[in-house]
N, C-alpha and C positions, 0 to 999 in steps of 0.2 A: 418620412417617420416624422414624429413631433416632440422634439427635446429629448428628452431621458424616454419616453415612451416608444416603445416599436408596435409592429401590428402582428396580432395573431394571423394564420391560416384563416378565418373567417372576416376579418376586415376587423375586430374589434382591438381597442388598445390594449398592450399588453406591459406592464410597470415594470420598470428597471431592476435589476437584480440588487439586492441591498449590499453596499461597497462593503462592509465589515464581513460578506460571507463568500468562503470557499468557495468555487464553481470548481468542477472536473472532479477526476480520482483524489484520493486522500492517501491511498496506500492498494499496493496488491499484492495478494498471497503466491507462492508458488509452495508444490507438494515436491520434497524432497527424500529419496528415499533413506538415507542415512543422516543424519542431521550432522552427529561430530564429523563425518566422512566431507562433508559439503562444508562448514565450519572451516575446518582444515584445509581444503582447496582454496576456499575462499580468501585466507591471511595467505596462503602462496600467493596472490593476485594481490595482496596490497589492498584489498577492502575491509575494512572494520565491521563487526560486529556491534551494533550502537544498542541492541537490547539481549540477553538471554547468551545461550540458550537455556531455558526452564521447559523443566519434565512435567508432565501431570502422568503420574505414575501409572501404566495401564491404559491409556489412551491417546499422549503426544505429546512432541516437543514441539518448542517457539524460538525463534530469535529473530533477529531484524537489523537489516541490514539498508544502506542510502544508495541512492543512483545517483548518478555524477549532479543532478539539480537538485539533491535533497530528497528527495520522493523517501516515502519509506516503503520498502517491499520487506515482507511477513515472509520467515520460510519456515513449513512446519510440517511434521513428519507423523504422519498418522502411525501409531502402532497395532497391528493387525491383528487378533487373537487367530 
C-alpha cells in the first residue's frame, strides 16, 4: 500500500475513505407482529424506546431502539388488509 491509498483487485490505486464519512450500517430494521406488545415486552427488559411508536393509519407503525453500542434499530409493524 502507498500511504493512505490501497489497491483494488486490478492493481489500480483506491483513495482512502473520507474521515467524516460513516462506513458500515447505520440502522437495521426488524419487522414485528404487534408493535404495542413488542414495545411493552422490551420495556420489561429495560430497553428504552428512543423514537415512536408512530402510526400511519392503515399502513404501518414504527418505533426505534438502540443496541448496546448505540446503533439504531427500527421496529416496524406492517398493517395487512
